[in-house]
A tleap script that builds the chain and sets N, CA, C and O, in Angstrom:
source leaprc.protein.ff14SB
mol = sequence {
  NHIE SER ARG GLU SER GLY GLY THR VAL VAL
  SER THR ALA LEU GLU GLU MET ALA ARG ILE
  ILE ALA ASP ARG TYR PRO ALA HIE GLN TRP
  ASN ILE TYR ALA ALA GLN ALA SER ASP GLY
  ASP ASN LEU PRO MET ASP ASN PRO HIE THR
  VAL LEU LEU LEU ARG GLU ALA VAL LEU PRO
  LEU CYS GLN TYR TYR ALA TYR LEU GLU VAL
  SER HIE ASP ARG ALA GLY GLU THR VAL SER
  ASP SER ASP ALA THR SER LEU TRP ARG ALA
  TYR ASP TYR VAL ALA LYS LEU ASP PRO ARG
  LEU ALA MET ARG ARG VAL GLY HIE ARG ARG
  ASP ILE PHE PRO VAL PHE ARG GLU LEU PHE
  ALA ARG ARG ASP GLU GLY ALA VAL THR ALA
  GLY ALA CSER
}
set mol.1.N position { 15.469 -2.495 -4.360 }
set mol.1.CA position { 16.254 -3.663 -3.970 }
set mol.1.C position { 17.476 -3.227 -3.178 }
set mol.1.O position { 18.066 -2.174 -3.417 }
set mol.2.N position { 17.822 -4.064 -2.244 }
set mol.2.CA position { 19.045 -3.853 -1.494 }
set mol.2.C position { 20.127 -4.717 -2.134 }
set mol.2.O position { 19.972 -5.936 -2.207 }
set mol.3.N position { 21.194 -4.124 -2.589 }
set mol.3.CA position { 22.263 -4.893 -3.233 }
set mol.3.C position { 22.921 -5.855 -2.249 }
set mol.3.O position { 23.378 -6.933 -2.628 }
set mol.4.N position { 22.963 -5.453 -0.990 }
set mol.4.CA position { 23.610 -6.284 0.011 }
set mol.4.C position { 22.865 -7.597 0.226 }
set mol.4.O position { 23.488 -8.638 0.436 }
set mol.5.N position { 21.547 -7.554 0.174 }
set mol.5.CA position { 20.750 -8.728 0.511 }
set mol.5.C position { 20.045 -9.342 -0.692 }
set mol.5.O position { 19.652 -10.508 -0.655 }
set mol.6.N position { 19.883 -8.561 -1.757 }
set mol.6.CA position { 19.116 -9.043 -2.892 }
set mol.6.C position { 17.621 -8.929 -2.671 }
set mol.6.O position { 16.842 -9.325 -3.538 }
set mol.7.N position { 17.203 -8.399 -1.536 }
set mol.7.CA position { 15.788 -8.312 -1.199 }
set mol.7.C position { 15.187 -6.954 -1.507 }
set mol.7.O position { 15.891 -5.981 -1.780 }
set mol.8.N position { 13.879 -6.919 -1.454 }
set mol.8.CA position { 13.146 -5.684 -1.702 }
set mol.8.C position { 13.164 -4.811 -0.451 }
set mol.8.O position { 13.033 -5.306 0.668 }
set mol.9.N position { 13.327 -3.510 -0.656 }
set mol.9.CA position { 13.282 -2.532 0.416 }
set mol.9.C position { 12.225 -1.496 0.020 }
set mol.9.O position { 12.511 -0.571 -0.741 }
set mol.10.N position { 11.017 -1.654 0.534 }
set mol.10.CA position { 9.887 -0.810 0.151 }
set mol.10.C position { 10.059 0.629 0.615 }
set mol.10.O position { 9.603 1.558 -0.052 }
set mol.11.N position { 10.705 0.814 1.737 }
set mol.11.CA position { 10.830 2.169 2.283 }
set mol.11.C position { 11.485 3.138 1.303 }
set mol.11.O position { 11.159 4.325 1.312 }
set mol.12.N position { 12.395 2.663 0.464 }
set mol.12.CA position { 13.049 3.562 -0.484 }
set mol.12.C position { 12.052 4.122 -1.497 }
set mol.12.O position { 12.179 5.274 -1.913 }
set mol.13.N position { 11.072 3.329 -1.896 }
set mol.13.CA position { 10.041 3.818 -2.818 }
set mol.13.C position { 9.156 4.856 -2.134 }
set mol.13.O position { 8.780 5.854 -2.750 }
set mol.14.N position { 8.822 4.627 -0.867 }
set mol.14.CA position { 8.001 5.593 -0.137 }
set mol.14.C position { 8.767 6.889 0.102 }
set mol.14.O position { 8.182 7.970 0.039 }
set mol.15.N position { 10.065 6.796 0.376 }
set mol.15.CA position { 10.883 7.997 0.518 }
set mol.15.C position { 10.892 8.797 -0.784 }
set mol.15.O position { 10.762 10.021 -0.775 }
set mol.16.N position { 11.045 8.096 -1.892 }
set mol.16.CA position { 11.068 8.772 -3.197 }
set mol.16.C position { 9.708 9.398 -3.505 }
set mol.16.O position { 9.640 10.505 -4.038 }
set mol.17.N position { 8.640 8.700 -3.174 }
set mol.17.CA position { 7.306 9.247 -3.396 }
set mol.17.C position { 7.123 10.543 -2.605 }
set mol.17.O position { 6.661 11.545 -3.150 }
set mol.18.N position { 7.481 10.523 -1.338 }
set mol.18.CA position { 7.347 11.723 -0.507 }
set mol.18.C position { 8.202 12.863 -1.059 }
set mol.18.O position { 7.778 14.019 -1.047 }
set mol.19.N position { 9.405 12.543 -1.543 }
set mol.19.CA position { 10.286 13.571 -2.115 }
set mol.19.C position { 9.677 14.174 -3.382 }
set mol.19.O position { 9.684 15.393 -3.557 }
set mol.20.N position { 9.154 13.327 -4.260 }
set mol.20.CA position { 8.556 13.813 -5.506 }
set mol.20.C position { 7.333 14.675 -5.224 }
set mol.20.O position { 7.144 15.714 -5.855 }
set mol.21.N position { 6.502 14.246 -4.277 }
set mol.21.CA position { 5.335 15.057 -3.926 }
set mol.21.C position { 5.784 16.420 -3.419 }
set mol.21.O position { 5.257 17.450 -3.839 }
set mol.22.N position { 6.752 16.425 -2.520 }
set mol.22.CA position { 7.236 17.700 -1.971 }
set mol.22.C position { 7.826 18.600 -3.050 }
set mol.22.O position { 7.617 19.813 -3.030 }
set mol.23.N position { 8.561 18.012 -3.992 }
set mol.23.CA position { 9.219 18.793 -5.040 }
set mol.23.C position { 8.273 19.264 -6.138 }
set mol.23.O position { 8.421 20.374 -6.649 }
set mol.24.N position { 7.304 18.431 -6.505 }
set mol.24.CA position { 6.512 18.716 -7.709 }
set mol.24.C position { 5.018 18.892 -7.485 }
set mol.24.O position { 4.359 19.578 -8.266 }
set mol.25.N position { 4.472 18.292 -6.442 }
set mol.25.CA position { 3.021 18.260 -6.269 }
set mol.25.C position { 2.637 18.611 -4.835 }
set mol.25.O position { 2.211 17.734 -4.084 }
set mol.26.N position { 2.776 19.851 -4.448 }
set mol.26.CA position { 2.440 20.224 -3.066 }
set mol.26.C position { 1.018 19.766 -2.714 }
set mol.26.O position { 0.063 20.031 -3.444 }
set mol.27.N position { 0.910 19.081 -1.588 }
set mol.27.CA position { -0.376 18.488 -1.191 }
set mol.27.C position { -1.472 19.536 -1.022 }
set mol.27.O position { -2.651 19.219 -1.176 }
set mol.28.N position { -1.106 20.773 -0.709 }
set mol.28.CA position { -2.126 21.814 -0.565 }
set mol.28.C position { -2.649 22.299 -1.922 }
set mol.28.O position { -3.634 23.035 -1.974 }
set mol.29.N position { -2.001 21.895 -3.019 }
set mol.29.CA position { -2.444 22.274 -4.355 }
set mol.29.C position { -2.962 21.095 -5.173 }
set mol.29.O position { -3.581 21.296 -6.218 }
set mol.30.N position { -2.722 19.890 -4.720 }
set mol.30.CA position { -3.071 18.693 -5.484 }
set mol.30.C position { -3.860 17.710 -4.613 }
set mol.30.O position { -3.656 17.632 -3.402 }
set mol.31.N position { -4.754 16.970 -5.249 }
set mol.31.CA position { -5.377 15.815 -4.620 }
set mol.31.C position { -4.546 14.613 -5.047 }
set mol.31.O position { -4.501 14.273 -6.229 }
set mol.32.N position { -3.903 13.983 -4.106 }
set mol.32.CA position { -2.965 12.908 -4.418 }
set mol.32.C position { -3.579 11.566 -4.062 }
set mol.32.O position { -4.001 11.333 -2.929 }
set mol.33.N position { -3.618 10.687 -5.061 }
set mol.33.CA position { -4.105 9.320 -4.902 }
set mol.33.C position { -2.961 8.401 -5.306 }
set mol.33.O position { -2.350 8.590 -6.358 }
set mol.34.N position { -2.672 7.416 -4.482 }
set mol.34.CA position { -1.538 6.533 -4.736 }
set mol.34.C position { -2.006 5.096 -4.873 }
set mol.34.O position { -3.023 4.696 -4.305 }
set mol.35.N position { -1.243 4.327 -5.641 }
set mol.35.CA position { -1.525 2.901 -5.822 }
set mol.35.C position { -0.207 2.144 -5.803 }
set mol.35.O position { 0.786 2.575 -6.389 }
set mol.36.N position { -0.220 1.017 -5.123 }
set mol.36.CA position { 0.965 0.171 -5.051 }
set mol.36.C position { 0.548 -1.267 -5.262 }
set mol.36.O position { -0.369 -1.755 -4.601 }
set mol.37.N position { 1.215 -1.952 -6.182 }
set mol.37.CA position { 1.035 -3.388 -6.373 }
set mol.37.C position { 2.339 -4.066 -5.999 }
set mol.37.O position { 3.421 -3.568 -6.311 }
set mol.38.N position { 2.231 -5.210 -5.328 }
set mol.38.CA position { 3.424 -5.865 -4.817 }
set mol.38.C position { 3.199 -7.365 -4.710 }
set mol.38.O position { 2.064 -7.838 -4.648 }
set mol.39.N position { 4.301 -8.103 -4.689 }
set mol.39.CA position { 4.213 -9.527 -4.375 }
set mol.39.C position { 4.313 -9.738 -2.869 }
set mol.39.O position { 4.292 -10.875 -2.399 }
set mol.40.N position { 4.422 -8.660 -2.119 }
set mol.40.CA position { 4.488 -8.735 -0.666 }
set mol.40.C position { 5.886 -8.894 -0.125 }
set mol.40.O position { 6.079 -8.982 1.087 }
set mol.41.N position { 6.869 -8.932 -1.012 }
set mol.41.CA position { 8.244 -9.124 -0.576 }
set mol.41.C position { 8.799 -7.812 -0.035 }
set mol.41.O position { 8.761 -6.784 -0.712 }
set mol.42.N position { 9.307 -7.855 1.173 }
set mol.42.CA position { 10.030 -6.741 1.767 }
set mol.42.C position { 10.922 -7.319 2.854 }
set mol.42.O position { 10.520 -8.235 3.572 }
set mol.43.N position { 12.103 -6.797 2.974 }
set mol.43.CA position { 12.966 -7.263 4.053 }
set mol.43.C position { 12.279 -6.979 5.378 }
set mol.43.O position { 11.896 -5.836 5.631 }
set mol.44.N position { 12.112 -7.976 6.225 }
set mol.44.CA position { 11.422 -7.754 7.502 }
set mol.44.C position { 12.010 -6.611 8.318 }
set mol.44.O position { 11.271 -5.898 8.997 }
set mol.45.N position { 13.319 -6.425 8.266 }
set mol.45.CA position { 13.924 -5.337 9.033 }
set mol.45.C position { 13.551 -3.960 8.477 }
set mol.45.O position { 13.757 -2.950 9.149 }
set mol.46.N position { 13.004 -3.910 7.254 }
set mol.46.CA position { 12.582 -2.640 6.667 }
set mol.46.C position { 11.143 -2.285 7.036 }
set mol.46.O position { 10.740 -1.133 6.876 }
set mol.47.N position { 10.368 -3.235 7.518 }
set mol.47.CA position { 8.949 -2.979 7.791 }
set mol.47.C position { 8.697 -1.859 8.798 }
set mol.47.O position { 7.806 -1.045 8.556 }
set mol.48.N position { 9.424 -1.767 9.910 }
set mol.48.CA position { 9.163 -0.640 10.825 }
set mol.48.C position { 9.383 0.724 10.159 }
set mol.48.O position { 8.602 1.651 10.374 }
set mol.49.N position { 10.429 0.846 9.361 }
set mol.49.CA position { 10.683 2.112 8.663 }
set mol.49.C position { 9.602 2.368 7.605 }
set mol.49.O position { 9.172 3.505 7.412 }
set mol.50.N position { 9.172 1.315 6.930 }
set mol.50.CA position { 8.107 1.438 5.932 }
set mol.50.C position { 6.819 1.937 6.588 }
set mol.50.O position { 6.168 2.842 6.067 }
set mol.51.N position { 6.453 1.356 7.718 }
set mol.51.CA position { 5.247 1.778 8.441 }
set mol.51.C position { 5.364 3.237 8.859 }
set mol.51.O position { 4.423 4.012 8.688 }
set mol.52.N position { 6.511 3.611 9.402 }
set mol.52.CA position { 6.723 4.994 9.822 }
set mol.52.C position { 6.568 5.963 8.647 }
set mol.52.O position { 5.889 6.983 8.767 }
set mol.53.N position { 7.191 5.646 7.523 }
set mol.53.CA position { 7.080 6.508 6.340 }
set mol.53.C position { 5.647 6.583 5.834 }
set mol.53.O position { 5.151 7.661 5.505 }
set mol.54.N position { 4.993 5.445 5.775 }
set mol.54.CA position { 3.618 5.422 5.283 }
set mol.54.C position { 2.725 6.278 6.178 }
set mol.54.O position { 1.944 7.088 5.680 }
set mol.55.N position { 2.834 6.106 7.484 }
set mol.55.CA position { 1.975 6.827 8.432 }
set mol.55.C position { 2.302 8.308 8.525 }
set mol.55.O position { 1.397 9.139 8.596 }
set mol.56.N position { 3.592 8.649 8.526 }
set mol.56.CA position { 3.975 10.027 8.830 }
set mol.56.C position { 4.372 10.876 7.629 }
set mol.56.O position { 4.292 12.102 7.688 }
set mol.57.N position { 4.799 10.241 6.540 }
set mol.57.CA position { 5.269 11.021 5.392 }
set mol.57.C position { 4.369 10.905 4.175 }
set mol.57.O position { 4.194 11.883 3.449 }
set mol.58.N position { 3.793 9.730 3.936 }
set mol.58.CA position { 3.045 9.523 2.700 }
set mol.58.C position { 1.541 9.725 2.885 }
set mol.58.O position { 0.945 10.548 2.190 }
set mol.59.N position { 0.924 8.998 3.800 }
set mol.59.CA position { -0.529 9.104 3.959 }
set mol.59.C position { -1.016 10.514 4.286 }
set mol.59.O position { -2.076 10.907 3.800 }
set mol.60.N position { -0.292 11.287 5.084 }
set mol.60.CA position { -0.758 12.660 5.321 }
set mol.60.C position { -0.834 13.514 4.048 }
set mol.60.O position { -1.529 14.529 4.022 }
set mol.61.N position { -0.122 13.104 3.002 }
set mol.61.CA position { -0.141 13.843 1.737 }
set mol.61.C position { -1.214 13.341 0.780 }
set mol.61.O position { -1.511 14.000 -0.217 }
set mol.62.N position { -1.796 12.187 1.070 }
set mol.62.CA position { -2.701 11.508 0.145 }
set mol.62.C position { -4.164 11.630 0.549 }
set mol.62.O position { -4.506 11.696 1.729 }
set mol.63.N position { -5.006 11.657 -0.467 }
set mol.63.CA position { -6.441 11.518 -0.242 }
set mol.63.C position { -6.791 10.054 0.002 }
set mol.63.O position { -7.710 9.732 0.755 }
set mol.64.N position { -6.023 9.167 -0.663 }
set mol.64.CA position { -6.331 7.742 -0.658 }
set mol.64.C position { -5.099 6.992 -1.142 }
set mol.64.O position { -4.365 7.480 -2.001 }
set mol.65.N position { -4.873 5.802 -0.586 }
set mol.65.CA position { -3.731 4.970 -0.956 }
set mol.65.C position { -4.233 3.540 -1.065 }
set mol.65.O position { -4.754 2.990 -0.095 }
set mol.66.N position { -4.086 2.942 -2.217 }
set mol.66.CA position { -4.536 1.566 -2.441 }
set mol.66.C position { -3.328 0.645 -2.548 }
set mol.66.O position { -2.411 0.888 -3.333 }
set mol.67.N position { -3.342 -0.413 -1.747 }
set mol.67.CA position { -2.289 -1.422 -1.788 }
set mol.67.C position { -2.895 -2.725 -2.269 }
set mol.67.O position { -3.898 -3.190 -1.729 }
set mol.68.N position { -2.289 -3.306 -3.279 }
set mol.68.CA position { -2.765 -4.547 -3.857 }
set mol.68.C position { -1.628 -5.548 -3.865 }
set mol.68.O position { -0.537 -5.257 -4.355 }
set mol.69.N position { -1.884 -6.729 -3.322 }
set mol.69.CA position { -0.850 -7.753 -3.248 }
set mol.69.C position { -1.226 -8.929 -4.141 }
set mol.69.O position { -2.340 -9.447 -4.062 }
set mol.70.N position { -0.297 -9.344 -4.985 }
set mol.70.CA position { -0.498 -10.485 -5.868 }
set mol.70.C position { -0.025 -11.727 -5.122 }
set mol.70.O position { 1.158 -11.884 -4.821 }
set mol.71.N position { -0.978 -12.596 -4.838 }
set mol.71.CA position { -0.692 -13.811 -4.082 }
set mol.71.C position { -1.325 -14.977 -4.819 }
set mol.71.O position { -2.532 -15.192 -4.718 }
set mol.72.N position { -0.541 -15.715 -5.544 }
set mol.72.CA position { -1.046 -16.770 -6.409 }
set mol.72.C position { -1.823 -17.850 -5.675 }
set mol.72.O position { -2.724 -18.459 -6.250 }
set mol.73.N position { -1.494 -18.092 -4.434 }
set mol.73.CA position { -2.114 -19.211 -3.740 }
set mol.73.C position { -3.348 -18.861 -2.922 }
set mol.73.O position { -4.105 -19.764 -2.564 }
set mol.74.N position { -3.584 -17.587 -2.610 }
set mol.74.CA position { -4.687 -17.248 -1.719 }
set mol.74.C position { -5.481 -16.042 -2.201 }
set mol.74.O position { -5.868 -15.210 -1.380 }
set mol.75.N position { -5.729 -15.920 -3.459 }
set mol.75.CA position { -6.448 -14.771 -4.000 }
set mol.75.C position { -7.854 -14.702 -3.425 }
set mol.75.O position { -8.555 -15.710 -3.338 }
set mol.76.N position { -8.252 -13.502 -3.036 }
set mol.76.CA position { -9.603 -13.263 -2.581 }
set mol.76.C position { -9.900 -13.749 -1.176 }
set mol.76.O position { -10.972 -13.460 -0.645 }
set mol.77.N position { -8.992 -14.471 -0.564 }
set mol.77.CA position { -9.235 -14.969 0.787 }
set mol.77.C position { -8.940 -13.876 1.804 }
set mol.77.O position { -8.139 -12.972 1.567 }
set mol.78.N position { -9.616 -13.990 2.944 }
set mol.78.CA position { -9.262 -13.131 4.057 }
set mol.78.C position { -7.869 -13.535 4.513 }
set mol.78.O position { -7.550 -14.721 4.593 }
set mol.79.N position { -7.057 -12.553 4.805 }
set mol.79.CA position { -5.667 -12.814 5.157 }
set mol.79.C position { -5.529 -12.837 6.670 }
set mol.79.O position { -5.868 -11.865 7.345 }
set mol.80.N position { -5.034 -13.941 7.199 }
set mol.80.CA position { -4.775 -14.026 8.632 }
set mol.80.C position { -3.299 -13.731 8.874 }
set mol.80.O position { -2.482 -13.819 7.958 }
set mol.81.N position { -2.965 -13.382 10.110 }
set mol.81.CA position { -1.575 -13.078 10.437 }
set mol.81.C position { -0.652 -14.253 10.158 }
set mol.81.O position { 0.512 -14.055 9.811 }
set mol.82.N position { -1.155 -15.469 10.303 }
set mol.82.CA position { -0.288 -16.633 10.142 }
set mol.82.C position { 0.114 -16.885 8.689 }
set mol.82.O position { 1.177 -17.457 8.445 }
set mol.83.N position { -0.710 -16.472 7.712 }
set mol.83.CA position { -0.366 -16.732 6.319 }
set mol.83.C position { -0.075 -15.466 5.519 }
set mol.83.O position { 0.135 -15.534 4.308 }
set mol.84.N position { -0.062 -14.319 6.181 }
set mol.84.CA position { 0.178 -13.053 5.493 }
set mol.84.C position { 1.676 -12.804 5.341 }
set mol.84.O position { 2.482 -13.261 6.150 }
set mol.85.N position { 2.028 -12.076 4.297 }
set mol.85.CA position { 3.413 -11.642 4.146 }
set mol.85.C position { 3.703 -10.604 5.230 }
set mol.85.O position { 2.782 -10.020 5.801 }
set mol.86.N position { 4.964 -10.383 5.501 }
set mol.86.CA position { 5.310 -9.390 6.518 }
set mol.86.C position { 4.893 -7.991 6.062 }
set mol.86.O position { 4.531 -7.157 6.892 }
set mol.87.N position { 4.938 -7.723 4.753 }
set mol.87.CA position { 4.508 -6.419 4.250 }
set mol.87.C position { 3.005 -6.254 4.418 }
set mol.87.O position { 2.535 -5.177 4.783 }
set mol.88.N position { 2.241 -7.323 4.152 }
set mol.88.CA position { 0.788 -7.264 4.342 }
set mol.88.C position { 0.475 -6.946 5.808 }
set mol.88.O position { -0.366 -6.092 6.090 }
set mol.89.N position { 1.139 -7.618 6.727 }
set mol.89.CA position { 0.895 -7.373 8.155 }
set mol.89.C position { 1.241 -5.934 8.525 }
set mol.89.O position { 0.521 -5.295 9.293 }
set mol.90.N position { 2.335 -5.430 7.983 }
set mol.90.CA position { 2.731 -4.048 8.260 }
set mol.90.C position { 1.690 -3.062 7.738 }
set mol.90.O position { 1.300 -2.138 8.452 }
set mol.91.N position { 1.238 -3.250 6.502 }
set mol.91.CA position { 0.240 -2.352 5.927 }
set mol.91.C position { -1.109 -2.510 6.615 }
set mol.91.O position { -1.830 -1.528 6.795 }
set mol.92.N position { -1.458 -3.730 6.999 }
set mol.92.CA position { -2.729 -3.961 7.687 }
set mol.92.C position { -2.764 -3.193 9.007 }
set mol.92.O position { -3.800 -2.642 9.381 }
set mol.93.N position { -1.649 -3.157 9.701 }
set mol.93.CA position { -1.550 -2.365 10.933 }
set mol.93.C position { -1.890 -0.901 10.638 }
set mol.93.O position { -2.650 -0.278 11.379 }
set mol.94.N position { -1.333 -0.363 9.571 }
set mol.94.CA position { -1.578 1.037 9.210 }
set mol.94.C position { -3.031 1.225 8.781 }
set mol.94.O position { -3.663 2.213 9.155 }
set mol.95.N position { -3.567 0.288 7.999 }
set mol.95.CA position { -4.946 0.400 7.501 }
set mol.95.C position { -5.952 0.437 8.645 }
set mol.95.O position { -6.991 1.086 8.533 }
set mol.96.N position { -5.658 -0.243 9.729 }
set mol.96.CA position { -6.561 -0.231 10.884 }
set mol.96.C position { -6.553 1.126 11.584 }
set mol.96.O position { -7.492 1.449 12.312 }
set mol.97.N position { -5.522 1.910 11.378 }
set mol.97.CA position { -5.396 3.226 12.001 }
set mol.97.C position { -5.781 4.370 11.073 }
set mol.97.O position { -6.103 5.463 11.538 }
set mol.98.N position { -5.750 4.132 9.773 }
set mol.98.CA position { -5.955 5.218 8.814 }
set mol.98.C position { -6.852 4.763 7.676 }
set mol.98.O position { -6.447 3.909 6.887 }
set mol.99.N position { -8.067 5.311 7.566 }
set mol.99.CA position { -9.014 4.877 6.529 }
set mol.99.C position { -8.609 5.257 5.106 }
set mol.99.O position { -9.265 4.843 4.151 }
set mol.100.N position { -7.551 6.030 4.953 }
set mol.100.CA position { -7.093 6.366 3.600 }
set mol.100.C position { -6.385 5.204 2.923 }
set mol.100.O position { -6.161 5.242 1.713 }
set mol.101.N position { -6.030 4.180 3.675 }
set mol.101.CA position { -5.333 3.017 3.119 }
set mol.101.C position { -6.322 1.870 2.938 }
set mol.101.O position { -6.950 1.416 3.894 }
set mol.102.N position { -6.448 1.408 1.689 }
set mol.102.CA position { -7.290 0.248 1.369 }
set mol.102.C position { -6.388 -0.858 0.834 }
set mol.102.O position { -5.393 -0.593 0.161 }
set mol.103.N position { -6.750 -2.098 1.142 }
set mol.103.CA position { -5.910 -3.239 0.756 }
set mol.103.C position { -6.760 -4.338 0.132 }
set mol.103.O position { -7.896 -4.580 0.539 }
set mol.104.N position { -6.174 -5.002 -0.876 }
set mol.104.CA position { -6.819 -6.146 -1.500 }
set mol.104.C position { -5.755 -7.128 -1.944 }
set mol.104.O position { -4.579 -6.783 -2.062 }
set mol.105.N position { -6.182 -8.352 -2.188 }
set mol.105.CA position { -5.318 -9.407 -2.713 }
set mol.105.C position { -5.889 -9.918 -4.016 }
set mol.105.O position { -7.106 -10.022 -4.166 }
set mol.106.N position { -5.019 -10.237 -4.961 }
set mol.106.CA position { -5.425 -10.865 -6.216 }
set mol.106.C position { -4.554 -12.085 -6.454 }
set mol.106.O position { -3.468 -12.212 -5.887 }
set mol.107.N position { -5.044 -12.978 -7.300 }
set mol.107.CA position { -4.319 -14.214 -7.552 }
set mol.107.C position { -3.405 -14.170 -8.760 }
set mol.107.O position { -2.535 -15.027 -8.914 }
set mol.108.N position { -3.593 -13.187 -9.611 }
set mol.108.CA position { -2.774 -13.108 -10.824 }
set mol.108.C position { -2.585 -11.641 -11.184 }
set mol.108.O position { -3.456 -10.810 -10.928 }
set mol.109.N position { -1.448 -11.336 -11.774 }
set mol.109.CA position { -1.188 -9.934 -12.106 }
set mol.109.C position { -2.181 -9.372 -13.113 }
set mol.109.O position { -2.354 -8.155 -13.179 }
set mol.110.N position { -2.838 -10.221 -13.900 }
set mol.110.CA position { -3.851 -9.703 -14.833 }
set mol.110.C position { -5.048 -9.096 -14.095 }
set mol.110.O position { -5.825 -8.341 -14.681 }
set mol.111.N position { -5.192 -9.429 -12.808 }
set mol.111.CA position { -6.297 -8.909 -12.002 }
set mol.111.C position { -5.981 -7.577 -11.342 }
set mol.111.O position { -6.848 -6.980 -10.703 }
set mol.112.N position { -4.762 -7.111 -11.489 }
set mol.112.CA position { -4.348 -5.889 -10.801 }
set mol.112.C position { -5.188 -4.692 -11.230 }
set mol.112.O position { -5.769 -4.018 -10.380 }
set mol.113.N position { -5.266 -4.415 -12.520 }
set mol.113.CA position { -5.967 -3.210 -12.962 }
set mol.113.C position { -7.464 -3.252 -12.688 }
set mol.113.O position { -8.018 -2.233 -12.276 }
set mol.114.N position { -8.159 -4.390 -12.897 }
set mol.114.CA position { -9.583 -4.404 -12.525 }
set mol.114.C position { -9.813 -4.117 -11.037 }
set mol.114.O position { -10.770 -3.428 -10.682 }
set mol.115.N position { -8.958 -4.630 -10.182 }
set mol.115.CA position { -9.130 -4.379 -8.747 }
set mol.115.C position { -8.781 -2.939 -8.413 }
set mol.115.O position { -9.449 -2.325 -7.581 }
set mol.116.N position { -7.754 -2.388 -9.040 }
set mol.116.CA position { -7.480 -0.968 -8.827 }
set mol.116.C position { -8.667 -0.125 -9.280 }
set mol.116.O position { -9.027 0.837 -8.603 }
set mol.117.N position { -9.281 -0.466 -10.408 }
set mol.117.CA position { -10.467 0.278 -10.854 }
set mol.117.C position { -11.559 0.210 -9.792 }
set mol.117.O position { -12.223 1.209 -9.514 }
set mol.118.N position { -11.742 -0.957 -9.207 }
set mol.118.CA position { -12.740 -1.114 -8.135 }
set mol.118.C position { -12.375 -0.253 -6.927 }
set mol.118.O position { -13.231 0.435 -6.371 }
set mol.119.N position { -11.119 -0.292 -6.527 }
set mol.119.CA position { -10.688 0.469 -5.364 }
set mol.119.C position { -10.812 1.973 -5.566 }
set mol.119.O position { -11.081 2.713 -4.620 }
set mol.120.N position { -10.614 2.421 -6.805 }
set mol.120.CA position { -10.668 3.847 -7.085 }
set mol.120.C position { -12.003 4.292 -7.684 }
set mol.120.O position { -12.123 5.423 -8.153 }
set mol.121.N position { -12.995 3.418 -7.671 }
set mol.121.CA position { -14.313 3.787 -8.193 }
set mol.121.C position { -14.884 4.921 -7.355 }
set mol.121.O position { -14.684 4.981 -6.141 }
set mol.122.N position { -15.595 5.814 -8.022 }
set mol.122.CA position { -16.202 6.940 -7.316 }
set mol.122.C position { -17.233 6.393 -6.337 }
set mol.122.O position { -18.059 5.548 -6.683 }
set mol.123.N position { -17.165 6.892 -5.118 }
set mol.123.CA position { -18.088 6.470 -4.072 }
set mol.123.C position { -18.687 7.699 -3.412 }
set mol.123.O position { -18.164 8.806 -3.539 }
set mol.124.N position { -19.785 7.491 -2.710 }
set mol.124.CA position { -20.330 8.573 -1.903 }
set mol.124.C position { -19.313 8.950 -0.852 }
set mol.124.O position { -18.543 8.108 -0.389 }
set mol.125.N position { -19.311 10.219 -0.474 }
set mol.125.CA position { -18.360 10.685 0.529 }
set mol.125.C position { -18.491 9.855 1.802 }
set mol.125.O position { -19.594 9.604 2.288 }
set mol.126.N position { -17.356 9.442 2.324 }
set mol.126.CA position { -17.355 8.655 3.545 }
set mol.126.C position { -17.565 7.174 3.333 }
set mol.126.O position { -17.545 6.408 4.296 }
set mol.127.N position { -17.769 6.743 2.083 }
set mol.127.CA position { -18.061 5.332 1.826 }
set mol.127.C position { -16.807 4.490 1.636 }
set mol.127.O position { -16.893 3.263 1.598 }
set mol.128.N position { -15.649 5.121 1.517 }
set mol.128.CA position { -14.409 4.367 1.346 }
set mol.128.C position { -14.057 3.705 2.660 }
set mol.128.O position { -14.015 4.353 3.705 }
set mol.129.N position { -13.807 2.412 2.600 }
set mol.129.CA position { -13.426 1.690 3.806 }
set mol.129.C position { -12.059 1.071 3.616 }
set mol.129.O position { -11.686 0.692 2.505 }
set mol.130.N position { -11.337 0.974 4.670 }
set mol.130.CA position { -10.007 0.361 4.628 }
set mol.130.C position { -10.106 -1.062 5.141 }
set mol.130.O position { -11.119 -1.485 5.698 }
set mol.131.N position { -9.010 -1.786 4.932 }
set mol.131.CA position { -8.947 -3.112 5.502 }
set mol.131.C position { -8.694 -4.152 4.452 }
set mol.131.O position { -8.581 -3.852 3.263 }
set mol.132.N position { -8.609 -5.370 4.901 }
set mol.132.CA position { -8.259 -6.488 4.036 }
set mol.132.C position { -9.492 -7.238 3.589 }
set mol.132.O position { -10.487 -7.331 4.309 }
set mol.133.N position { -9.405 -7.758 2.414 }
set mol.133.CA position { -10.427 -8.692 1.937 }
set mol.133.C position { -9.808 -9.653 0.962 }
set mol.133.O position { -10.496 -10.528 0.436 }
savepdb mol mol.pdb
quit
């Protein structure tokens, strides 16, 4: 959270993740899998920095990154640019460029863990696909 605005600043979490990986879990020694659940709230001015961190600092360290957004009104629907959160649009841009990022939407927080289990289910090599659903 940003104290100045009261809003969420996702980039700070990604910075901390990259720092912890560098300090404790060198990517050349660990297989790193990440998961993020969110309501999609992020200060719009933070999205460019979030995308940069995700693309250049976090995803290069990860085998796979799953993003799950809790959206009470549109669970399971395909997300269009007109009804997507700004964070969803930012991550969707990255997912189209990097297959290590997978994205899903759920309608209730009780659905978070079942969907994460689905996203992290063992698959044949090369069968992991990115994108929104």
